[in-house]
PDB file of N, H, CA, C and O in Angstrom:
ATOM      1  N   SER A   1      -2.708   3.226 -18.659  1.00  0.00           N
ATOM      2  CA  SER A   1      -2.453   2.565 -19.926  1.00  0.00           C
ATOM      3  C   SER A   1      -2.331   1.056 -19.738  1.00  0.00           C
ATOM      4  O   SER A   1      -2.739   0.290 -20.611  1.00  0.00           O
ATOM      5  N   GLY A   2      -1.777   0.627 -18.615  1.00  0.00           N
ATOM      6  H   GLY A   2      -1.445   1.250 -17.906  1.00  0.00           H
ATOM      7  CA  GLY A   2      -1.669  -0.808 -18.357  1.00  0.00           C
ATOM      8  C   GLY A   2      -3.034  -1.449 -18.197  1.00  0.00           C
ATOM      9  O   GLY A   2      -3.275  -2.553 -18.687  1.00  0.00           O
ATOM     10  N   THR A   3      -3.917  -0.758 -17.514  1.00  0.00           N
ATOM     11  H   THR A   3      -3.722   0.138 -17.116  1.00  0.00           H
ATOM     12  CA  THR A   3      -5.269  -1.287 -17.317  1.00  0.00           C
ATOM     13  C   THR A   3      -6.002  -1.395 -18.645  1.00  0.00           C
ATOM     14  O   THR A   3      -6.705  -2.375 -18.890  1.00  0.00           O
ATOM     15  N   ILE A   4      -5.845  -0.401 -19.494  1.00  0.00           N
ATOM     16  H   ILE A   4      -5.274   0.396 -19.295  1.00  0.00           H
ATOM     17  CA  ILE A   4      -6.498  -0.431 -20.811  1.00  0.00           C
ATOM     18  C   ILE A   4      -5.960  -1.599 -21.631  1.00  0.00           C
ATOM     19  O   ILE A   4      -6.728  -2.297 -22.294  1.00  0.00           O
ATOM     20  N   GLY A   5      -4.659  -1.813 -21.591  1.00  0.00           N
ATOM     21  H   GLY A   5      -4.035  -1.247 -21.053  1.00  0.00           H
ATOM     22  CA  GLY A   5      -4.067  -2.940 -22.309  1.00  0.00           C
ATOM     23  C   GLY A   5      -4.568  -4.273 -21.793  1.00  0.00           C
ATOM     24  O   GLY A   5      -4.888  -5.166 -22.578  1.00  0.00           O
ATOM     25  N   ASN A   6      -4.638  -4.417 -20.463  1.00  0.00           N
ATOM     26  H   ASN A   6      -4.378  -3.693 -19.825  1.00  0.00           H
ATOM     27  CA  ASN A   6      -5.157  -5.660 -19.883  1.00  0.00           C
ATOM     28  C   ASN A   6      -6.627  -5.843 -20.206  1.00  0.00           C
ATOM     29  O   ASN A   6      -7.074  -6.971 -20.414  1.00  0.00           O
ATOM     30  N   LEU A   7      -7.387  -4.764 -20.253  1.00  0.00           N
ATOM     31  H   LEU A   7      -7.024  -3.848 -20.085  1.00  0.00           H
ATOM     32  CA  LEU A   7      -8.803  -4.836 -20.602  1.00  0.00           C
ATOM     33  C   LEU A   7      -8.980  -5.306 -22.048  1.00  0.00           C
ATOM     34  O   LEU A   7      -9.888  -6.085 -22.340  1.00  0.00           O
ATOM     35  N   GLN A   8      -8.123  -4.841 -22.942  1.00  0.00           N
ATOM     36  H   GLN A   8      -7.385  -4.209 -22.704  1.00  0.00           H
ATOM     37  CA  GLN A   8      -8.204  -5.237 -24.348  1.00  0.00           C
ATOM     38  C   GLN A   8      -7.964  -6.741 -24.516  1.00  0.00           C
ATOM     39  O   GLN A   8      -8.570  -7.380 -25.376  1.00  0.00           O
ATOM     40  N   TYR A   9      -7.076  -7.299 -23.691  1.00  0.00           N
ATOM     41  H   TYR A   9      -6.583  -6.781 -22.992  1.00  0.00           H
ATOM     42  CA  TYR A   9      -6.750  -8.717 -23.807  1.00  0.00           C
ATOM     43  C   TYR A   9      -7.561  -9.588 -22.851  1.00  0.00           C
ATOM     44  O   TYR A   9      -7.346 -10.798 -22.787  1.00  0.00           O
ATOM     45  N   GLY A  10      -8.491  -8.986 -22.107  1.00  0.00           N
ATOM     46  H   GLY A  10      -8.666  -8.003 -22.158  1.00  0.00           H
ATOM     47  CA  GLY A  10      -9.349  -9.752 -21.208  1.00  0.00           C
ATOM     48  C   GLY A  10      -8.647 -10.303 -19.991  1.00  0.00           C
ATOM     49  O   GLY A  10      -9.048 -11.342 -19.466  1.00  0.00           O
ATOM     50  N   ASN A  11      -7.604  -9.630 -19.527  1.00  0.00           N
ATOM     51  H   ASN A  11      -7.278  -8.786 -19.953  1.00  0.00           H
ATOM     52  CA  ASN A  11      -6.817 -10.123 -18.405  1.00  0.00           C
ATOM     53  C   ASN A  11      -7.199  -9.499 -17.068  1.00  0.00           C
ATOM     54  O   ASN A  11      -6.388  -9.514 -16.143  1.00  0.00           O
ATOM     55  N   ILE A  12      -8.388  -8.960 -16.935  1.00  0.00           N
ATOM     56  H   ILE A  12      -9.047  -8.947 -17.686  1.00  0.00           H
ATOM     57  CA  ILE A  12      -8.794  -8.324 -15.683  1.00  0.00           C
ATOM     58  C   ILE A  12      -9.797  -9.212 -14.964  1.00  0.00           C
ATOM     59  O   ILE A  12     -10.813  -9.611 -15.534  1.00  0.00           O
ATOM     60  N   ASP A  13      -9.505  -9.512 -13.720  1.00  0.00           N
ATOM     61  H   ASP A  13      -8.680  -9.188 -13.257  1.00  0.00           H
ATOM     62  CA  ASP A  13     -10.418 -10.259 -12.858  1.00  0.00           C
ATOM     63  C   ASP A  13     -11.271  -9.222 -12.129  1.00  0.00           C
ATOM     64  O   ASP A  13     -10.826  -8.637 -11.141  1.00  0.00           O
ATOM     65  N   PHE A  14     -12.487  -8.993 -12.608  1.00  0.00           N
ATOM     66  H   PHE A  14     -12.849  -9.468 -13.411  1.00  0.00           H
ATOM     67  CA  PHE A  14     -13.321  -7.926 -12.067  1.00  0.00           C
ATOM     68  C   PHE A  14     -13.746  -8.207 -10.632  1.00  0.00           C
ATOM     69  O   PHE A  14     -13.932  -7.266  -9.860  1.00  0.00           O
ATOM     70  N   GLY A  15     -13.903  -9.447 -10.259  1.00  0.00           N
ATOM     71  H   GLY A  15     -13.752 -10.211 -10.886  1.00  0.00           H
ATOM     72  CA  GLY A  15     -14.227  -9.782  -8.866  1.00  0.00           C
ATOM     73  C   GLY A  15     -13.104  -9.370  -7.930  1.00  0.00           C
ATOM     74  O   GLY A  15     -13.343  -8.779  -6.877  1.00  0.00           O
ATOM     75  N   LEU A  16     -11.881  -9.687  -8.323  1.00  0.00           N
ATOM     76  H   LEU A  16     -11.687 -10.168  -9.178  1.00  0.00           H
ATOM     77  CA  LEU A  16     -10.715  -9.303  -7.535  1.00  0.00           C
ATOM     78  C   LEU A  16     -10.563  -7.787  -7.511  1.00  0.00           C
ATOM     79  O   LEU A  16     -10.267  -7.208  -6.465  1.00  0.00           O
ATOM     80  N   ALA A  17     -10.763  -7.145  -8.650  1.00  0.00           N
ATOM     81  H   ALA A  17     -11.003  -7.615  -9.499  1.00  0.00           H
ATOM     82  CA  ALA A  17     -10.650  -5.689  -8.721  1.00  0.00           C
ATOM     83  C   ALA A  17     -11.667  -5.012  -7.801  1.00  0.00           C
ATOM     84  O   ALA A  17     -11.346  -4.020  -7.146  1.00  0.00           O
ATOM     85  N   LEU A  18     -12.878  -5.538  -7.750  1.00  0.00           N
ATOM     86  H   LEU A  18     -13.138  -6.344  -8.283  1.00  0.00           H
ATOM     87  CA  LEU A  18     -13.907  -4.972  -6.878  1.00  0.00           C
ATOM     88  C   LEU A  18     -13.508  -5.126  -5.414  1.00  0.00           C
ATOM     89  O   LEU A  18     -13.629  -4.185  -4.631  1.00  0.00           O
ATOM     90  N   GLY A  19     -13.041  -6.297  -5.052  1.00  0.00           N
ATOM     91  H   GLY A  19     -12.942  -7.062  -5.689  1.00  0.00           H
ATOM     92  CA  GLY A  19     -12.608  -6.533  -3.671  1.00  0.00           C
ATOM     93  C   GLY A  19     -11.460  -5.624  -3.260  1.00  0.00           C
ATOM     94  O   GLY A  19     -11.453  -5.076  -2.158  1.00  0.00           O
ATOM     95  N   LEU A  20     -10.495  -5.469  -4.150  1.00  0.00           N
ATOM     96  H   LEU A  20     -10.501  -5.914  -5.046  1.00  0.00           H
ATOM     97  CA  LEU A  20      -9.363  -4.593  -3.857  1.00  0.00           C
ATOM     98  C   LEU A  20      -9.801  -3.134  -3.742  1.00  0.00           C
ATOM     99  O   LEU A  20      -9.332  -2.410  -2.865  1.00  0.00           O
ATOM    100  N   THR A  21     -10.694  -2.708  -4.621  1.00  0.00           N
ATOM    101  H   THR A  21     -11.076  -3.296  -5.334  1.00  0.00           H
ATOM    102  CA  THR A  21     -11.168  -1.326  -4.586  1.00  0.00           C
ATOM    103  C   THR A  21     -11.903  -1.027  -3.288  1.00  0.00           C
ATOM    104  O   THR A  21     -11.679   0.013  -2.671  1.00  0.00           O
ATOM    105  N   VAL A  22     -12.776  -1.931  -2.875  1.00  0.00           N
ATOM    106  H   VAL A  22     -12.958  -2.776  -3.377  1.00  0.00           H
ATOM    107  CA  VAL A  22     -13.512  -1.741  -1.620  1.00  0.00           C
ATOM    108  C   VAL A  22     -12.539  -1.700  -0.441  1.00  0.00           C
ATOM    109  O   VAL A  22     -12.676  -0.860   0.449  1.00  0.00           O
ATOM    110  N   SER A  23     -11.562  -2.602  -0.431  1.00  0.00           N
ATOM    111  H   SER A  23     -11.451  -3.284  -1.154  1.00  0.00           H
ATOM    112  CA  SER A  23     -10.562  -2.625   0.640  1.00  0.00           C
ATOM    113  C   SER A  23      -9.752  -1.332   0.679  1.00  0.00           C
ATOM    114  O   SER A  23      -9.476  -0.800   1.754  1.00  0.00           O
ATOM    115  N   GLU A  24      -9.377  -0.836  -0.477  1.00  0.00           N
ATOM    116  H   GLU A  24      -9.600  -1.268  -1.350  1.00  0.00           H
ATOM    117  CA  GLU A  24      -8.596   0.407  -0.543  1.00  0.00           C
ATOM    118  C   GLU A  24      -9.396   1.594  -0.026  1.00  0.00           C
ATOM    119  O   GLU A  24      -8.865   2.422   0.714  1.00  0.00           O
ATOM    120  N   VAL A  25     -10.660   1.687  -0.405  1.00  0.00           N
ATOM    121  H   VAL A  25     -11.091   1.015  -1.006  1.00  0.00           H
ATOM    122  CA  VAL A  25     -11.497   2.800   0.054  1.00  0.00           C
ATOM    123  C   VAL A  25     -11.652   2.757   1.572  1.00  0.00           C
ATOM    124  O   VAL A  25     -11.550   3.789   2.235  1.00  0.00           O
ATOM    125  N   ILE A  26     -11.897   1.576   2.124  1.00  0.00           N
ATOM    126  H   ILE A  26     -11.980   0.737   1.585  1.00  0.00           H
ATOM    127  CA  ILE A  26     -12.013   1.437   3.578  1.00  0.00           C
ATOM    128  C   ILE A  26     -10.688   1.786   4.254  1.00  0.00           C
ATOM    129  O   ILE A  26     -10.677   2.472   5.276  1.00  0.00           O
ATOM    130  N   GLY A  27      -9.583   1.323   3.697  1.00  0.00           N
ATOM    131  H   GLY A  27      -9.592   0.765   2.867  1.00  0.00           H
ATOM    132  CA  GLY A  27      -8.266   1.608   4.261  1.00  0.00           C
ATOM    133  C   GLY A  27      -7.936   3.090   4.247  1.00  0.00           C
ATOM    134  O   GLY A  27      -7.363   3.611   5.203  1.00  0.00           O
ATOM    135  N   VAL A  28      -8.292   3.765   3.173  1.00  0.00           N
ATOM    136  H   VAL A  28      -8.757   3.341   2.396  1.00  0.00           H
ATOM    137  CA  VAL A  28      -8.042   5.211   3.084  1.00  0.00           C
ATOM    138  C   VAL A  28      -8.861   5.948   4.133  1.00  0.00           C
ATOM    139  O   VAL A  28      -8.353   6.853   4.796  1.00  0.00           O
ATOM    140  N   GLN A  29     -10.122   5.568   4.286  1.00  0.00           N
ATOM    141  H   GLN A  29     -10.534   4.833   3.747  1.00  0.00           H
ATOM    142  CA  GLN A  29     -10.981   6.229   5.278  1.00  0.00           C
ATOM    143  C   GLN A  29     -10.438   6.019   6.695  1.00  0.00           C
ATOM    144  O   GLN A  29     -10.388   6.964   7.483  1.00  0.00           O
ATOM    145  N   LEU A  30     -10.037   4.801   7.019  1.00  0.00           N
ATOM    146  H   LEU A  30     -10.078   4.034   6.379  1.00  0.00           H
ATOM    147  CA  LEU A  30      -9.453   4.537   8.340  1.00  0.00           C
ATOM    148  C   LEU A  30      -8.138   5.281   8.525  1.00  0.00           C
ATOM    149  O   LEU A  30      -7.881   5.841   9.591  1.00  0.00           O
ATOM    150  N   GLY A  31      -7.313   5.286   7.492  1.00  0.00           N
ATOM    151  H   GLY A  31      -7.522   4.831   6.627  1.00  0.00           H
ATOM    152  CA  GLY A  31      -6.030   5.980   7.567  1.00  0.00           C
ATOM    153  C   GLY A  31      -6.180   7.470   7.802  1.00  0.00           C
ATOM    154  O   GLY A  31      -5.425   8.058   8.576  1.00  0.00           O
ATOM    155  N   VAL A  32      -7.147   8.083   7.141  1.00  0.00           N
ATOM    156  H   VAL A  32      -7.761   7.606   6.512  1.00  0.00           H
ATOM    157  CA  VAL A  32      -7.386   9.513   7.321  1.00  0.00           C
ATOM    158  C   VAL A  32      -7.789   9.797   8.761  1.00  0.00           C
ATOM    159  O   VAL A  32      -7.309  10.757   9.365  1.00  0.00           O
ATOM    160  N   ARG A  33      -8.655   8.979   9.304  1.00  0.00           N
ATOM    161  H   ARG A  33      -9.045   8.200   8.813  1.00  0.00           H
ATOM    162  CA  ARG A  33      -9.087   9.189  10.696  1.00  0.00           C
ATOM    163  C   ARG A  33      -7.939   9.014  11.676  1.00  0.00           C
ATOM    164  O   ARG A  33      -7.806   9.787  12.625  1.00  0.00           O
ATOM    165  N   ILE A  34      -7.112   8.006  11.452  1.00  0.00           N
ATOM    166  H   ILE A  34      -7.220   7.378  10.681  1.00  0.00           H
ATOM    167  CA  ILE A  34      -5.971   7.765  12.339  1.00  0.00           C
ATOM    168  C   ILE A  34      -4.977   8.917  12.261  1.00  0.00           C
ATOM    169  O   ILE A  34      -4.516   9.410  13.290  1.00  0.00           O
ATOM    170  N   VAL A  35      -4.647   9.345  11.055  1.00  0.00           N
ATOM    171  H   VAL A  35      -5.021   8.944  10.219  1.00  0.00           H
ATOM    172  CA  VAL A  35      -3.659  10.410  10.870  1.00  0.00           C
ATOM    173  C   VAL A  35      -4.123  11.717  11.501  1.00  0.00           C
ATOM    174  O   VAL A  35      -3.327  12.424  12.119  1.00  0.00           O
ATOM    175  N   HIS A  36      -5.389  12.040  11.354  1.00  0.00           N
ATOM    176  H   HIS A  36      -6.036  11.466  10.852  1.00  0.00           H
ATOM    177  CA  HIS A  36      -5.890  13.290  11.914  1.00  0.00           C
ATOM    178  C   HIS A  36      -6.006  13.231  13.435  1.00  0.00           C
ATOM    179  O   HIS A  36      -6.081  14.270  14.090  1.00  0.00           O
ATOM    180  N   ALA A  37      -6.020  12.032  13.997  1.00  0.00           N
ATOM    181  H   ALA A  37      -5.959  11.188  13.465  1.00  0.00           H
ATOM    182  CA  ALA A  37      -6.093  11.890  15.445  1.00  0.00           C
ATOM    183  C   ALA A  37      -4.707  11.873  16.094  1.00  0.00           C
ATOM    184  O   ALA A  37      -4.596  12.013  17.312  1.00  0.00           O
ATOM    185  N   MET A  38      -3.653  11.705  15.295  1.00  0.00           N
ATOM    186  H   MET A  38      -3.743  11.592  14.306  1.00  0.00           H
ATOM    187  CA  MET A  38      -2.296  11.587  15.837  1.00  0.00           C
ATOM    188  C   MET A  38      -1.591  12.929  15.907  1.00  0.00           C
ATOM    189  O   MET A  38      -1.909  13.871  15.181  1.00  0.00           O
ATOM    190  N   ASN A  39      -0.634  12.977  16.799  1.00  0.00           N
ATOM    191  H   ASN A  39      -0.377  12.212  17.389  1.00  0.00           H
ATOM    192  CA  ASN A  39       0.281  14.106  16.894  1.00  0.00           C
ATOM    193  C   ASN A  39       1.200  14.076  15.669  1.00  0.00           C
ATOM    194  O   ASN A  39       1.682  13.009  15.288  1.00  0.00           O
ATOM    195  N   ALA A  40       1.447  15.229  15.052  1.00  0.00           N
ATOM    196  H   ALA A  40       1.055  16.095  15.361  1.00  0.00           H
ATOM    197  CA  ALA A  40       2.248  15.286  13.820  1.00  0.00           C
ATOM    198  C   ALA A  40       3.666  14.770  14.040  1.00  0.00           C
ATOM    199  O   ALA A  40       4.202  14.066  13.183  1.00  0.00           O
ATOM    200  N   GLN A  41       4.278  15.103  15.159  1.00  0.00           N
ATOM    201  H   GLN A  41       3.843  15.674  15.855  1.00  0.00           H
ATOM    202  CA  GLN A  41       5.644  14.649  15.436  1.00  0.00           C
ATOM    203  C   GLN A  41       5.687  13.132  15.592  1.00  0.00           C
ATOM    204  O   GLN A  41       6.603  12.481  15.090  1.00  0.00           O
ATOM    205  N   SER A  42       4.718  12.578  16.273  1.00  0.00           N
ATOM    206  H   SER A  42       3.974  13.106  16.682  1.00  0.00           H
ATOM    207  CA  SER A  42       4.639  11.130  16.447  1.00  0.00           C
ATOM    208  C   SER A  42       4.424  10.438  15.098  1.00  0.00           C
ATOM    209  O   SER A  42       5.024   9.400  14.819  1.00  0.00           O
ATOM    210  N   LEU A  43       3.577  11.016  14.282  1.00  0.00           N
ATOM    211  H   LEU A  43       3.089  11.860  14.508  1.00  0.00           H
ATOM    212  CA  LEU A  43       3.324  10.458  12.952  1.00  0.00           C
ATOM    213  C   LEU A  43       4.599  10.431  12.118  1.00  0.00           C
ATOM    214  O   LEU A  43       4.878   9.438  11.447  1.00  0.00           O
ATOM    215  N   ARG A  44       5.367  11.503  12.155  1.00  0.00           N
ATOM    216  H   ARG A  44       5.140  12.310  12.700  1.00  0.00           H
ATOM    217  CA  ARG A  44       6.641  11.545  11.409  1.00  0.00           C
ATOM    218  C   ARG A  44       7.574  10.430  11.857  1.00  0.00           C
ATOM    219  O   ARG A  44       8.212   9.778  11.031  1.00  0.00           O
ATOM    220  N   LYS A  45       7.653  10.212  13.168  1.00  0.00           N
ATOM    221  H   LYS A  45       7.135  10.742  13.839  1.00  0.00           H
ATOM    222  CA  LYS A  45       8.534   9.159  13.692  1.00  0.00           C
ATOM    223  C   LYS A  45       8.083   7.773  13.221  1.00  0.00           C
ATOM    224  O   LYS A  45       8.910   6.954  12.818  1.00  0.00           O
ATOM    225  N   TRP A  46       6.771   7.510  13.271  1.00  0.00           N
ATOM    226  H   TRP A  46       6.100   8.175  13.598  1.00  0.00           H
ATOM    227  CA  TRP A  46       6.261   6.209  12.846  1.00  0.00           C
ATOM    228  C   TRP A  46       6.462   5.973  11.349  1.00  0.00           C
ATOM    229  O   TRP A  46       6.828   4.875  10.928  1.00  0.00           O
ATOM    230  N   VAL A  47       6.222   7.005  10.558  1.00  0.00           N
ATOM    231  H   VAL A  47       5.926   7.897  10.900  1.00  0.00           H
ATOM    232  CA  VAL A  47       6.425   6.870   9.108  1.00  0.00           C
ATOM    233  C   VAL A  47       7.909   6.655   8.817  1.00  0.00           C
ATOM    234  O   VAL A  47       8.264   5.832   7.973  1.00  0.00           O
ATOM    235  N   GLY A  48       8.769   7.385   9.507  1.00  0.00           N
ATOM    236  H   GLY A  48       8.480   8.054  10.193  1.00  0.00           H
ATOM    237  CA  GLY A  48      10.216   7.197   9.329  1.00  0.00           C
ATOM    238  C   GLY A  48      10.654   5.793   9.694  1.00  0.00           C
ATOM    239  O   GLY A  48      11.442   5.173   8.979  1.00  0.00           O
ATOM    240  N   LEU A  49      10.142   5.292  10.808  1.00  0.00           N
ATOM    241  H   LEU A  49       9.502   5.796  11.388  1.00  0.00           H
ATOM    242  CA  LEU A  49      10.479   3.937  11.236  1.00  0.00           C
ATOM    243  C   LEU A  49      10.007   2.906  10.208  1.00  0.00           C
ATOM    244  O   LEU A  49      10.729   1.965   9.880  1.00  0.00           O
ATOM    245  N   PHE A  50       8.786   3.099   9.705  1.00  0.00           N
ATOM    246  H   PHE A  50       8.200   3.864   9.972  1.00  0.00           H
ATOM    247  CA  PHE A  50       8.268   2.189   8.691  1.00  0.00           C
ATOM    248  C   PHE A  50       9.149   2.206   7.434  1.00  0.00           C
ATOM    249  O   PHE A  50       9.430   1.155   6.858  1.00  0.00           O
ATOM    250  N   CYS A  51       9.578   3.387   7.016  1.00  0.00           N
ATOM    251  H   CYS A  51       9.350   4.241   7.484  1.00  0.00           H
ATOM    252  CA  CYS A  51      10.438   3.489   5.827  1.00  0.00           C
ATOM    253  C   CYS A  51      11.770   2.779   6.032  1.00  0.00           C
ATOM    254  O   CYS A  51      12.256   2.091   5.134  1.00  0.00           O
ATOM    255  N   VAL A  52      12.358   2.944   7.212  1.00  0.00           N
ATOM    256  H   VAL A  52      11.964   3.502   7.942  1.00  0.00           H
ATOM    257  CA  VAL A  52      13.628   2.276   7.514  1.00  0.00           C
ATOM    258  C   VAL A  52      13.437   0.763   7.512  1.00  0.00           C
ATOM    259  O   VAL A  52      14.252   0.038   6.941  1.00  0.00           O
ATOM    260  N   LEU A  53      12.365   0.278   8.147  1.00  0.00           N
ATOM    261  H   LEU A  53      11.703   0.866   8.610  1.00  0.00           H
ATOM    262  CA  LEU A  53      12.114  -1.165   8.186  1.00  0.00           C
ATOM    263  C   LEU A  53      11.831  -1.723   6.791  1.00  0.00           C
ATOM    264  O   LEU A  53      12.309  -2.803   6.444  1.00  0.00           O
ATOM    265  N   ALA A  54      11.060  -0.994   5.997  1.00  0.00           N
ATOM    266  H   ALA A  54      10.671  -0.117   6.278  1.00  0.00           H
ATOM    267  CA  ALA A  54      10.775  -1.448   4.632  1.00  0.00           C
ATOM    268  C   ALA A  54      12.055  -1.494   3.810  1.00  0.00           C
ATOM    269  O   ALA A  54      12.275  -2.442   3.056  1.00  0.00           O
ATOM    270  N   GLY A  55      12.898  -0.480   3.950  1.00  0.00           N
ATOM    271  H   GLY A  55      12.719   0.290   4.562  1.00  0.00           H
ATOM    272  CA  GLY A  55      14.176  -0.460   3.229  1.00  0.00           C
ATOM    273  C   GLY A  55      15.082  -1.598   3.658  1.00  0.00           C
ATOM    274  O   GLY A  55      15.732  -2.228   2.824  1.00  0.00           O
ATOM    275  N   ALA A  56      15.126  -1.864   4.960  1.00  0.00           N
ATOM    276  H   ALA A  56      14.598  -1.352   5.637  1.00  0.00           H
ATOM    277  CA  ALA A  56      15.951  -2.971   5.452  1.00  0.00           C
ATOM    278  C   ALA A  56      15.427  -4.304   4.921  1.00  0.00           C
ATOM    279  O   ALA A  56      16.205  -5.174   4.530  1.00  0.00           O
ATOM    280  N   GLY A  57      14.111  -4.453   4.911  1.00  0.00           N
ATOM    281  H   GLY A  57      13.480  -3.746   5.229  1.00  0.00           H
ATOM    282  CA  GLY A  57      13.526  -5.685   4.374  1.00  0.00           C
ATOM    283  C   GLY A  57      13.848  -5.881   2.902  1.00  0.00           C
ATOM    284  O   GLY A  57      14.178  -6.987   2.475  1.00  0.00           O
ATOM    285  N   LEU A  58      13.751  -4.805   2.125  1.00  0.00           N
ATOM    286  H   LEU A  58      13.482  -3.907   2.472  1.00  0.00           H
ATOM    287  CA  LEU A  58      14.085  -4.892   0.700  1.00  0.00           C
ATOM    288  C   LEU A  58      15.557  -5.224   0.486  1.00  0.00           C
ATOM    289  O   LEU A  58      15.905  -5.997  -0.406  1.00  0.00           O
ATOM    290  N   MET A  59      16.417  -4.633   1.312  1.00  0.00           N
ATOM    291  H   MET A  59      16.134  -4.005   2.036  1.00  0.00           H
ATOM    292  CA  MET A  59      17.846  -4.895   1.184  1.00  0.00           C
ATOM    293  C   MET A  59      18.159  -6.363   1.510  1.00  0.00           C
ATOM    294  O   MET A  59      18.922  -7.017   0.799  1.00  0.00           O
ATOM    295  N   ILE A  60      17.565  -6.863   2.583  1.00  0.00           N
ATOM    296  H   ILE A  60      16.945  -6.332   3.160  1.00  0.00           H
ATOM    297  CA  ILE A  60      17.791  -8.261   2.965  1.00  0.00           C
ATOM    298  C   ILE A  60      17.270  -9.199   1.878  1.00  0.00           C
ATOM    299  O   ILE A  60      17.913 -10.188   1.526  1.00  0.00           O
ATOM    300  N   ARG A  61      16.099  -8.869   1.360  1.00  0.00           N
ATOM    301  H   ARG A  61      15.577  -8.065   1.646  1.00  0.00           H
ATOM    302  CA  ARG A  61      15.519  -9.703   0.296  1.00  0.00           C
ATOM    303  C   ARG A  61      16.374  -9.684  -0.974  1.00  0.00           C
ATOM    304  O   ARG A  61      16.527 -10.710  -1.636  1.00  0.00           O
ATOM    305  N   SER A  62      16.926  -8.525  -1.309  1.00  0.00           N
ATOM    306  H   SER A  62      16.802  -7.692  -0.771  1.00  0.00           H
ATOM    307  CA  SER A  62      17.736  -8.435  -2.528  1.00  0.00           C
ATOM    308  C   SER A  62      19.050  -9.202  -2.404  1.00  0.00           C
ATOM    309  O   SER A  62      19.644  -9.604  -3.405  1.00  0.00           O
ATOM    310  N   MET A  63      19.492  -9.399  -1.172  1.00  0.00           N
ATOM    311  H   MET A  63      19.010  -9.072  -0.359  1.00  0.00           H
ATOM    312  CA  MET A  63      20.737 -10.142  -0.941  1.00  0.00           C
ATOM    313  C   MET A  63      20.485 -11.646  -0.913  1.00  0.00           C
ATOM    314  O   MET A  63      21.417 -12.433  -0.750  1.00  0.00           O
ATOM    315  N   GLY A  64      19.210 -12.046  -1.075  1.00  0.00           N
ATOM    316  H   GLY A  64      18.453 -11.407  -1.207  1.00  0.00           H
ATOM    317  CA  GLY A  64      18.899 -13.465  -1.149  1.00  0.00           C
ATOM    318  C   GLY A  64      18.752 -14.153   0.192  1.00  0.00           C
ATOM    319  O   GLY A  64      18.721 -15.382   0.253  1.00  0.00           O
ATOM    320  N   ALA A  65      18.661 -13.390   1.264  1.00  0.00           N
ATOM    321  H   ALA A  65      18.687 -12.392   1.215  1.00  0.00           H
ATOM    322  CA  ALA A  65      18.566 -14.009   2.597  1.00  0.00           C
ATOM    323  C   ALA A  65      17.180 -14.573   2.859  1.00  0.00           C
ATOM    324  O   ALA A  65      17.029 -15.479   3.678  1.00  0.00           O
ATOM    325  N   VAL A  66      16.165 -14.051   2.176  1.00  0.00           N
ATOM    326  H   VAL A  66      16.288 -13.315   1.511  1.00  0.00           H
ATOM    327  CA  VAL A  66      14.797 -14.523   2.442  1.00  0.00           C
ATOM    328  C   VAL A  66      14.196 -15.066   1.183  1.00  0.00           C
ATOM    329  O   VAL A  66      13.050 -15.514   1.189  1.00  0.00           O
TER     330      VAL A  66
END
C-alpha cells in the first residue's frame, strides 16, 4: 500500500528501485548458497551473534551515544 501511495504521488525513483532490486536478488542467491553450505549449528550461532550485536547497536544508538 505504501508503494501504491508513493506511485500515485510520483515519489518513486525507478533507477534506485531497479538498483536495489538487482542487489537484493543477487544477495538472496548468494545467501542461499552460503546457508546451504554451512553447518546448521554454526549458522545458528552466527545468526544469534548477529542478533545480539544488532540489538546492542540499537540500544546504544537509542541512548544517544552514537
